C-alpha positions in Angstrom: 0.0 0.0 0.1 2.9 2.4 0.8 4.3 1.9 -2.7 1.2 3.0 -4.4 1.2 6.5 -2.5 5.0 7.0 -2.7 5.8 5.9 -6.2 5.3 9.4 -7.7 7.7 10.9 -5.2 11.3 10.2 -6.5 13.3 12.8 -4.7 16.3 11.4 -2.8 16.6 11.5 1.0 18.4 14.7 2.2 20.3 12.5 4.7 21.3 9.3 3.1 20.5 10.2 -0.6 18.4 7.0 -1.0 15.1 6.8 -2.8 13.1 4.4 -0.7 10.0 6.1 0.9 7.3 4.8 3.3 4.4 6.1 5.2 4.0 6.6 8.9 0.8 6.4 10.9 0.1 10.1 10.4 0.6 9.8 6.7 4.1 11.4 6.5 6.8 10.2 4.3 9.8 8.6 5.9 13.0 7.0 4.5 13.2 3.3 5.1 16.9 3.4 4.9 17.7 6.0 7.6 14.2 6.6 9.1 14.3 10.3 8.3 10.8 11.8 8.5 9.9 14.7 6.2 6.8 17.0 6.0 5.4 15.5 2.8 2.1 13.7 3.4 0.0 11.4 1.1 -2.8 12.8 -1.0 -6.2 11.1 -0.2 -9.8 11.7 -1.3 -12.1 13.2 1.3 -14.9 10.9 0.1 -13.0 7.8 0.8 -12.1 9.1 4.3 -15.6 9.8 5.4 -17.3 6.8 4.0 -19.3 5.1 6.8 -18.4 1.6 5.7 -14.7 2.3 5.9 -13.0 0.3 8.8 -10.5 2.4 10.6 -7.6 0.4 12.3 -4.5 1.5 14.0 -1.3 -0.1 15.2 1.2 0.9 17.7 3.7 3.5 16.3 7.0 1.8 15.7 8.9 4.6 14.0 9.5 7.7 16.0 11.3 10.9 14.8 14.8 11.2 16.0 15.5 14.1 18.1 17.3 16.7 15.8 19.0 18.4 18.7 20.3 15.2 20.4 23.9 16.3 19.7 23.1 19.9 18.8 24.3 21.7 15.8 27.9 22.4 14.8 29.2 25.4 16.6 32.5 27.0 17.4 33.8 28.1 20.8 34.0 31.8 19.6 30.2 31.6 18.9 29.5 30.6 22.5 31.6 33.6 23.8 29.8 35.9 21.2 26.5 35.0 22.7 27.7 35.6 26.2 29.2 39.1 25.1 25.8 40.0 23.7 24.1 39.2 26.9 26.5 41.2 29.0 26.3 44.2 26.6 22.5 44.1 26.7 22.6 44.1 30.5 25.0 47.2 30.6 22.8 49.1 28.1 19.8 48.4 30.3 21.5 49.9 33.3 22.1 53.1 31.4 25.3 52.7 29.1 25.0 54.4 25.8 23.6 52.0 23.0 26.7 52.5 20.8 28.6 50.6 23.4 27.5 47.4 22.0 27.0 48.2 18.2 29.9 50.4 17.6 32.6 49.6 20.1 32.3 46.1 21.6 31.5 44.4 18.3 34.3 46.3 16.5 36.8 45.0 19.1 35.4 41.5 18.9 35.6 41.3 15.1 39.1 42.6 15.3 40.0 40.0 17.8 38.4 37.2 15.6 40.3 38.4 12.6 43.8 38.8 14.4 43.4 35.4 16.1 42.5 33.9 12.6 39.2 32.5 14.0 37.0 34.4 11.4 37.0 37.3 9.0 40.4 36.0 7.6 41.8 34.2 4.5 44.1 32.3 6.8 41.9 30.4 9.3 43.4 28.8 12.3 44.8 25.3 11.7 42.6 23.8 14.3 39.5 25.2 12.6 40.8 24.2 9.2 41.3 20.7 10.2 37.7 20.3 11.1 36.5 21.4 7.6 36.1 18.7 4.9 36.0 19.7 1.2 35.7 16.2 -0.1 32.2 14.7 -0.4 33.2 11.1 0.5 34.9 12.1 3.7 32.0 14.5 4.5 29.4 11.8 4.3 31.7 9.4 6.3 32.2 12.0 8.9 28.4 12.6 9.1 28.0 8.9 9.7 30.6 8.8 12.5 29.4 11.9 14.1 25.9 10.5 14.6 24.2 13.7 13.5 20.7 13.4 12.0 18.0 15.6 10.6 20.4 18.1 9.0 21.3 18.4 5.4 24.6 19.6 4.1 23.3 22.9 3.3 21.6 23.3 6.7 24.8 22.5 8.3 26.6 25.2 6.3 24.0 27.7 7.4 24.4 26.9 11.1 28.1 27.5 11.1 28.4 31.1 11.9 32.2 31.3 11.5 32.9 33.3 8.3 35.0 31.5 5.8 37.6 32.5 3.3 36.4 33.4 -0.2 36.1 30.5 -2.6 36.3 27.6 0.0 33.5 25.1 -0.3 32.5 23.7 3.0 30.2 20.6 3.0 30.0 19.6 6.7 31.9 19.6 9.9 32.6 16.9 12.4 31.7 17.3 16.1 34.6 16.9 18.3 34.7 13.6 20.2 35.9 15.3 23.5 33.6 18.3 23.4 30.3 19.5 22.2 31.9 22.2 20.2 33.8 21.7 17.0 37.2 23.0 18.3 36.7 22.6 22.1 39.3 19.9 22.5 41.9 21.7 20.4 41.0 25.0 22.2 41.7 23.5 25.6 44.9 21.9 24.6 46.3 25.2 23.1 44.8 27.3 25.9 48.1 27.1 28.0 50.4 27.9 25.1 48.5 30.8 23.5 47.4 33.7 25.6 45.2 35.1 22.9 42.5 32.4 23.3 39.2 33.4 24.8 38.1 32.7 28.4 35.2 33.7 30.6 37.2 36.4 32.4 38.2 37.8 29.0 34.4 38.6 28.3 34.5 41.0 31.2 37.8 42.5 29.9 36.2 43.1 26.5 33.3 44.9 28.3 35.7 47.0 30.4 37.9 47.9 27.4 34.7 49.1 25.5 33.5 51.1 28.5 36.9 52.8 28.8 37.0 53.7 25.2 33.5 55.2 25.5 34.6 56.9 28.7 31.6 55.6 30.6 31.6 56.2 34.3 31.8 52.7 35.1 35.0 51.7 36.9 36.5 48.2 36.9 35.5 47.6 40.7 32.0 48.7 39.9 31.8 46.4 36.9 32.8 43.4 39.1 30.4 44.4 41.9 27.5 44.4 39.3 28.6 40.9 38.2 28.8 39.7 41.9 25.2 41.0 42.5 24.0 39.2 39.3 23.0 42.2 37.3 25.6 41.3 34.6 25.3 37.5 33.5 28.5 35.7 34.3 28.1 32.9 36.9 26.8 29.9 35.2 25.9 31.8 32.2 26.2 28.8 29.9 22.7 27.8 31.2 21.0 30.6 28.9 23.0 29.5 25.7 20.9 28.4 22.9 19.6 24.8 23.1 21.5 24.0 19.8 24.7 24.6 21.6 25.4 21.3 23.4 28.2 21.7 26.0 30.1 18.5 26.7 33.5 17.4 27.8 36.3 20.1 27.4 33.5 22.8 27.0 33.0 22.5 30.8 36.5 24.0 31.3 35.8 26.9 29.0 32.3 28.0 30.1 31.9 26.8 33.7 32.2 29.7 36.1 31.5 29.3 39.8 33.6 32.2 41.0 33.9 36.0 40.3 37.4 36.8 38.8 39.7 39.1 40.7 40.5 42.8 39.9 44.0 42.0 38.9 43.0 39.3 36.5 40.5 41.5 34.7 43.0 44.3 34.5 45.7 42.0 33.2 43.4 40.6 30.4 42.3 44.1 29.5 45.7 45.4 28.9 46.7 42.1 27.1 43.7 42.3 24.8 44.4 46.0 24.0 48.1 45.3 23.0 47.0 42.1 21.0 44.5 44.2 19.0 47.1 47.0 18.5 44.6 49.5 19.5 45.5 53.3 19.2 45.5 55.8 21.9 42.1 55.9 23.8 40.1 59.1 24.0 41.5 61.6 26.4 40.6 61.5 30.1 39.9 65.3 30.5 38.4 67.1 33.5 34.9 66.7 32.3 35.2 62.9 32.2 33.8 61.1 35.2 36.9 58.9 35.3 39.1 61.9 36.1 40.1 61.9 39.7 38.8 65.5 40.3 35.3 64.0 39.8 35.8 60.4 40.8 37.1 61.6 44.3 33.7 63.5 44.8 31.8 60.1 44.4 34.1 58.4 47.1 34.0 61.3 49.5 30.0 61.1 49.4 30.1 57.4 49.8 32.5 57.4 52.8 30.5 60.2 54.5 33.5 62.7 54.4 33.1 66.5 54.3 32.7 68.1 50.9 35.3 70.7 51.9 38.0 67.9 51.9 37.6 68.0 48.0 39.6 71.3 47.8 42.6 69.6 49.5 42.3 66.6 47.3 42.6 68.8 44.3 45.9 70.2 45.7 47.3 66.8 46.2 46.4 65.7 42.6 47.9 69.0 41.2 51.1 68.5 43.3 51.4 64.8 42.3 50.8 65.6 38.7 48.1 62.9 38.5 45.4 65.0 36.9 47.3 65.5 33.6 45.7 64.3 30.5 48.8 62.5 29.2 49.0 60.7 32.6 45.5 59.6 32.7 44.8 58.7 29.1 45.4 54.9 28.2 47.6 54.2 25.3 48.4 50.5 24.8 51.2 50.9 22.3 53.1 53.6 24.3 56.4 52.3 25.8 55.9 51.2 29.2 52.2 52.1 29.0 49.9 50.5 31.4 46.3 50.5 32.4 45.6 52.7 35.4 43.4 51.8 38.4 41.2 54.8 38.3 39.0 53.8 41.2 42.0 52.6 43.4 44.0 55.7 42.5 41.1 58.0 43.6 40.8 56.2 47.0 44.6 56.6 47.5 44.4 60.2 46.8 41.7 60.6 49.5 43.7 58.5 52.0 46.9 60.7 51.4 44.7 63.8 51.9 43.3 62.5 55.2 47.0 61.8 56.4 48.0 65.3 55.4 45.0 66.8 57.5 44.7 64.3 60.3 48.0 62.4 60.2 46.1 59.1 61.2 48.7 58.1 63.6 46.2 57.1 66.4 46.9 60.4 68.3 46.5 63.6 66.3 43.2 62.7 64.8 41.7 62.2 68.4 43.1 65.4 69.6 41.6 67.3 66.7 38.4 65.6 67.4 38.3 67.0 71.0 38.9 70.5 69.5 36.0 69.9 67.0 33.7 68.9 69.9 34.6 72.0 71.8 33.9 74.1 68.7 30.5 72.4 68.2 29.4 73.3 71.7 30.2 76.9 71.2 28.8 77.2 67.6 25.9 74.9 66.9 25.1 76.5 63.4 28.2 75.0 61.7 29.4 71.5 62.7 33.1 71.0 62.7 34.2 67.6 61.5 35.0 65.1 64.2 37.1 62.1 63.3 35.8 60.3 66.4 32.1 60.8 65.6 32.8 59.9 61.9 34.4 56.6 63.0 31.6 55.8 65.4 29.1 56.4 62.6 30.8 54.6 59.7 32.1 51.5 61.7 28.7 50.1 62.5 27.5 50.6 59.0 30.6 49.0 57.7 30.3 45.9 60.0 26.7 45.6 59.0 27.3 45.7 55.4 30.0 43.2 55.6 27.8 40.8 57.6 25.1 41.2 55.0 27.5 40.5 52.1 28.8 37.3 54.0 25.3 36.1 54.6 24.4 36.7 50.9 27.5 34.8 49.8 26.5 31.9 52.0 23.0 31.7 50.7 24.0 31.9 47.1 23.8 28.8 45.1 27.0 28.6 43.1 26.1 25.2 41.6 24.3 25.3 38.4 20.8 23.9 37.8 22.0 22.5 34.5 25.1 20.6 35.3 28.0 19.9 33.0 29.6 16.4 32.7 33.0 15.8 31.0 32.1 12.2 29.7 29.1 10.0 29.1 30.2 7.7 31.8 30.1 10.5 34.3 26.7 11.8 33.2 24.7 9.4 35.3 26.8 10.1 38.4 26.5 13.7 38.0 22.7 13.7 37.5 22.3 11.4 40.4 24.2 13.7 42.7 22.2 16.5 41.4 19.0 14.8 42.3 20.1 14.0 45.8 21.1 17.7 46.3 17.8 19.0 45.1 15.9 16.5 47.4 18.1 17.5 50.4 17.5 21.2 49.7 13.7 20.6 49.4 13.4 18.7 52.7 15.5 21.2 54.5 13.3 24.1 53.3 10.3 22.3 54.5 11.7 21.6 58.0 13.3 25.1 58.5 10.3 26.9 56.9 12.8 29.3 55.4 11.5 32.5 53.9 11.7 33.2 50.2 14.7 35.1 48.9 14.2 38.9 49.0 13.8 40.6 45.6 17.0 41.8 44.0 17.8 45.4 44.4 18.1 47.7 41.5 21.7 48.4 40.4 23.3 51.4 42.0 26.7 53.2 41.8 26.6 53.7 45.7 26.8 51.1 48.5 26.1 53.7 51.2 23.7 56.5 50.8 23.9 58.5 54.0 21.1 60.9 53.4 18.5 58.4 52.3 19.2 54.9 53.6 20.3 56.1 57.1 18.3 59.0 58.2 19.1 58.3 61.9 23.0 58.4 61.2 25.0 61.6 61.1 25.8 63.0 57.7 29.1 64.8 57.5 28.9 66.1 53.9 28.2 69.7 55.2 30.8 69.6 58.0 33.6 72.1 58.2 37.2 71.2 58.7 37.3 73.7 61.7 40.5 73.5 63.8 42.1 71.1 61.3 42.9 74.1 59.2 44.3 77.4 60.3 42.2 80.0 58.5 43.9 83.2 59.5 47.2 82.6 57.6 47.9 83.2 53.9 48.3 80.6 52.4 46.1 78.4 54.6 48.2 76.2 57.0 47.3 72.8 58.3 47.3 72.1 62.0 49.4 68.9 61.2 52.9 69.7 60.8 54.2 66.3 60.2 53.5 63.6 57.7 54.4 59.9 58.3 54.8 57.3 55.5 56.2 53.9 55.1 59.6 53.2 53.4 59.3 54.8 50.0 61.4 52.0 48.4 61.3 51.3 44.6 61.3 47.6 43.9 60.6 45.0 41.2 57.0 43.7 41.8 58.0 40.4 40.2 60.8 39.8 42.8 59.4 41.7 45.7 56.5 40.4 47.7 53.5 42.0 49.3 54.8 44.8 51.5 51.5 45.2 53.4 52.1 41.8 55.1 55.3 43.1 56.6 54.0 46.7 57.4 50.5 46.0 58.7 51.9 45.1 62.2 53.4 48.6 62.6 50.6 50.6 60.8 48.2 52.7 62.9 44.8 51.4 63.6 43.1 54.5 62.1 44.9 54.2 59.0 44.0 50.4 58.8 40.3 51.3 59.2 40.4 53.7 56.3 42.0 51.1 54.2 39.4 48.5 55.1 36.6 50.9 54.3 37.9 51.6 50.8 38.8 48.0 50.3 35.1 47.0 51.1 33.8 49.7 48.7 36.0 48.7 45.9 35.9 45.0 46.7 39.7 44.6 46.3 42.4 43.5 48.8 43.8 45.9 51.4 47.2 45.4 50.1 46.1 47.0 46.6 44.9 50.2 48.4 48.2 50.3 50.5 50.2 50.0 47.4 48.4 52.7 45.6 48.8 55.0 48.7 52.5 54.2 48.4 52.6 55.2 44.7 50.7 58.4 45.4 53.2 59.4 48.2 56.1 58.7 46.0 54.8 61.1 43.3 53.6 63.7 45.8 56.7 63.9 47.9 59.1 63.8 45.0 57.2 66.8 43.4 57.3 68.7 46.7 61.1 68.0 47.2 61.9 69.1 43.7 60.0 72.3 44.1 61.7 73.1 47.2 65.1 72.6 45.6 64.1 74.8 42.7 63.1 77.6 45.1 66.4 77.3 47.1 68.4 77.5 43.7 66.4 80.6 42.7 67.0 82.2 46.1 70.7 81.6 46.0 70.8 82.8 42.3 69.0 86.1 43.2 71.3 86.7 46.2 
């Protein structure tokens, strides 16, 4: 009966090229050789179908359509990272970044990277990619049989491969890697240790930060990592939102699995490495109207640390004397000799700390004496409040402890394990799935016994961790405070009450040979200074040693500038005499 309905259809099967058609229970055509089902159905007369005397019988369906996405489609590793970059760019644009960030800047850097790494847009494709491409039809059909792919024709496979090819090359089909779901996952993992230009998950954030820096967006690296940690920018287990056609397997787990947030130094290193690899020209200038300039960036951190606004005038003097507000110093030029990427946020924090040391010394003695004088001034004059370091410490310290405890609890409650687990081999699949089911059952029973409350809704992304005017109406706000007795106003120029300045040994050393100086210095450092370091360390989510090293660099530049200016004045005085 099937031959009568299929004899007029002589088109070869797209999968096995055989002409041997049959009919399923639903009346669809299927290939008897490879069981491929197509959309064509048999043509019947409506009169025969609805004849009352017709006996209708059915049998159990023995042929089932094979899942087309059982192994997924052919895809390259760079395609997976491209999807992740798009998700991260959309998240940043949703938070207020300009739309040209994705279409004009990020994609330009990404296409240039693919071209220079010979993964796409190049006539000289990478050897690993080229070895997976077959131009011979016999080897193509044989590889198709070995790979176990079904439901896709040669032309469909070509369309699914998004990696651009060199002109004139004819690609018929590609082979799925045995040790990974992607075509080049196994080779990518092997060469990962040898070539520094291969992509990784931290490099996606480096691409985003590089584009933000080119666009001069007011998003620092520390703020970018904080948004990632809060979940506003997709990163942790982001492979779960990849398209269903991209099947992750084996070596892909090493490339796309992310259960930790990368550190500040790792993203900075990758950002600088990418910029040098792409041969990028000098970035747009960081001028005084740019929010990455220390003049403006210090205002943000003064507000967040609840320090007086009047302190900003002294910060500007430190910036000027240290020469850290010059455009040439701030602008990033990857190709400049010894050019390096500045830590704009850490540098701004260090400038504020140096200013606090100039005004209050922070030696566990002078700042408390000045606080006693400020308390006496506040009793006499209640209209203008003088800044008291003691009251500021008693206000900020509980808020800092509470915020640190909240962060620790959020990290403890956070589920780092993915809901869609990865497995490196088919043998480990059953073990991984079994462990996952056990964990889910234990979590479910624990929630029932503990009657835990549902997770609170996620807060909207913000550039500030502390808002003293809004979040804490009961706490003192020192933004309008005056410096009072800290500055002697009757003199011209204005003189500080602090006549001395202490600093650690201003030694210049090689970072590759020298270790962390903070470990050796922290036992001798004053507690007030350590508290200020810990405050900025929490705000920027970096190690305290990074802030201490940045303070050391600012002091070197500032004190050297001051010493050279004094020498010049002495020389001029001697010359005039």
